[in-house]
C-alpha positions in Angstrom: -43.6 6.2 -24.1 -43.3 9.2 -26.6 -44.6 8.5 -30.0 -41.4 9.5 -31.5 -39.2 7.7 -29.5 -41.7 4.4 -30.1 -41.1 5.0 -33.9 -37.4 5.2 -33.4 -37.2 1.9 -31.5 -39.4 0.1 -33.9 -36.9 1.6 -37.1 -33.9 -0.1 -35.1 -35.3 -3.6 -35.2 -33.6 -4.5 -38.6 -30.2 -3.8 -36.7 -30.3 -6.2 -34.3 -32.9 -8.9 -35.7 -32.6 -11.5 -38.4 -33.4 -10.3 -41.9 -36.8 -11.7 -43.6 -37.0 -13.6 -47.0 -37.3 -11.9 -50.0 -35.7 -8.8 -48.6 -32.5 -6.9 -49.3 -30.3 -4.8 -46.8 -29.3 -1.3 -48.0 -26.6 0.9 -46.3 -25.3 4.2 -47.7 -25.8 7.9 -48.1 -29.1 9.4 -49.5 -28.4 10.9 -52.9 -32.0 12.2 -53.3 -35.5 12.1 -51.5 -39.0 12.9 -51.8 -42.2 11.8 -50.0 -42.5 8.6 -51.8 -38.9 7.4 -52.1 -35.1 7.9 -51.4 -32.1 6.9 -53.8 -29.2 5.4 -51.6 -25.7 5.7 -52.9 -24.4 2.3 -51.8 -21.0 0.5 -52.3 -22.6 -1.1 -55.3 -24.0 1.9 -56.8 -27.3 3.8 -56.4 -30.4 1.8 -55.1 -33.9 3.5 -55.3 -36.1 2.4 -52.1 -39.9 3.1 -52.3 -41.3 4.3 -48.9 -44.4 2.5 -47.7 -47.4 4.8 -46.7 -46.9 4.1 -43.2 -43.1 4.1 -43.0 -41.5 5.2 -39.8 -37.8 6.3 -39.0 -35.3 6.0 -36.0 -31.9 7.0 -35.1 -28.8 5.4 -34.5 -26.1 6.8 -32.5 -22.8 6.1 -30.9 -22.4 4.4 -27.5 -19.6 3.0 -25.5 -18.4 0.1 -23.7 -19.3 2.0 -20.5 -22.8 1.7 -21.4 -22.8 -2.0 -21.3 -23.6 -2.9 -17.6 -24.9 -6.0 -16.1 -28.7 -6.3 -16.4 -28.4 -4.4 -19.8 -30.3 -6.2 -22.7 -27.9 -5.9 -25.8 -27.7 -7.3 -29.3 -24.2 -8.6 -30.2 -23.1 -9.2 -34.0 -20.1 -11.4 -33.5 -17.7 -13.6 -35.4 -17.1 -17.2 -33.7 -13.4 -18.1 -32.9 -11.8 -21.4 -33.6 -12.0 -21.7 -29.9 -15.9 -21.5 -29.6 -15.9 -18.0 -28.0 -17.5 -15.1 -29.9 -15.6 -11.8 -31.1 -17.9 -9.0 -31.0 -18.2 -6.7 -34.2 -21.2 -4.6 -33.1 -22.9 -4.2 -30.0 -26.3 -2.7 -29.9 -27.6 -1.5 -26.5 -31.3 -1.8 -26.5 -33.5 0.9 -24.6 -35.3 -0.6 -21.6 -38.5 -0.3 -23.5 -37.2 -3.0 -26.1 -36.0 -5.5 -23.6 -36.6 -9.0 -25.2 -37.0 -8.0 -28.7 -35.4 -11.0 -30.6 -33.9 -12.9 -27.7 -31.8 -15.7 -28.6 -28.7 -16.7 -30.6 -29.1 -17.2 -34.4 -26.8 -16.4 -37.9 -26.7 -12.6 -38.4 -27.8 -11.9 -41.9 -25.8 -8.5 -42.2 -22.4 -9.9 -42.6 -21.2 -13.4 -43.7 -20.4 -16.1 -41.1 -21.3 -14.1 -38.4 -24.1 -14.6 -35.4 -26.6 -12.4 -33.6 -27.0 -12.8 -29.8 -29.9 -10.7 -28.3 -29.6 -11.2 -24.7 -29.1 -9.9 -21.1 -25.5 -9.2 -19.8 -25.2 -11.5 -16.8 -21.5 -10.9 -16.0 -18.5 -8.8 -17.5 -14.9 -9.5 -16.9 -11.5 -8.5 -17.9 -9.7 -11.0 -20.0 -6.2 -11.3 -21.8 -8.3 -10.6 -25.0 -10.1 -7.7 -23.7 -13.5 -7.3 -21.8 -15.8 -10.5 -21.8 -19.3 -10.5 -21.6 -21.5 -13.7 -20.3 -24.7 -13.2 -22.3 -28.0 -15.2 -21.0 -31.0 -15.9 -22.9 -33.8 -18.2 -22.4 -32.4 -21.2 -24.0 -28.8 -20.7 -23.1 -25.8 -18.3 -22.9 -22.8 -17.2 -24.9 -19.4 -15.8 -23.9 -18.3 -12.8 -25.9 -14.8 -11.1 -26.1 -15.3 -7.5 -27.0 -12.1 -6.2 -28.9 -10.8 -2.5 -29.1 -12.4 -2.1 -32.5 -15.8 -3.4 -31.8 -18.7 -0.7 -32.6 -21.2 0.3 -30.0 -24.7 2.0 -30.9 -27.8 2.6 -29.5 -31.3 4.0 -30.5 -32.0 7.6 -30.9 -35.2 9.8 -31.7 -35.2 10.7 -35.4 -37.7 12.9 -37.7 -38.7 12.1 -41.3 -37.1 15.5 -42.1 -33.8 14.0 -41.7 -34.3 11.8 -44.7 -32.4 14.0 -47.2 -29.0 14.3 -49.4 -26.1 13.5 -47.3 -27.7 11.6 -44.5 -26.5 7.9 -43.9 -29.2 5.4 -43.6 -29.5 1.7 -43.2 -32.9 -0.6 -43.7 -34.1 -3.5 -44.9 -36.4 -3.6 -47.9 -38.7 -6.0 -49.2 -38.2 -7.2 -53.0 -41.8 -7.0 -54.8 -42.7 -9.2 -57.8 -41.4 -6.5 -60.2 -37.9 -6.1 -58.3 -38.9 -2.8 -56.6 -37.8 -2.3 -53.2 -39.8 -1.0 -50.6 -39.2 -0.4 -47.0 -41.5 0.2 -43.9 -38.6 1.4 -41.5 -35.4 3.6 -42.2 -32.8 4.0 -39.6 -30.7 7.2 -39.8 -27.0 7.0 -38.9 -26.5 10.1 -36.7 -23.3 12.5 -37.4 -20.2 10.7 -35.7 -21.6 7.2 -35.7 -20.1 4.6 -37.6 -21.4 1.0 -38.7 -19.0 -1.7 -39.5 -21.2 -2.9 -42.5 
């Protein structure tokens, strides 16, 4: 696998994997950037994030429901419904090289009262409420309704030179003892791509 693509895939793990302890998710638009840090304008104001010496970048680009086929490995951020079904909010379509990443069903740290299911699409059918996906993973399965307003994204190559003012990014940063934030991965949201959080 080309090195650029491998780094892109690693940078996207934060989008479809649980957050780690003592960390903070940061999403927004870069206001300033240099070789050691970026300042991100978020909904709660600007946040400075230090870049680890070996940090990597990856891209996130728009995908579509047509890209979700039986056999695909996907990560679905969803909201549990009263009837026990899951209603998709975001669907991340993993490249084949990332198959098996974070497989399973767990709480999704990105939004409150949501879940993340990383699994293989076993079946797709049309239901009254929209497409219905059956997701299978090692210890079980989940059924997910895909509404019209669900977001579809996938991995895309990116370069560190794209970390500049105006670029939208999302990342997971470690909180140091002094309160400073440091990240080893930055995901660059490509133009025309929207995230739900």
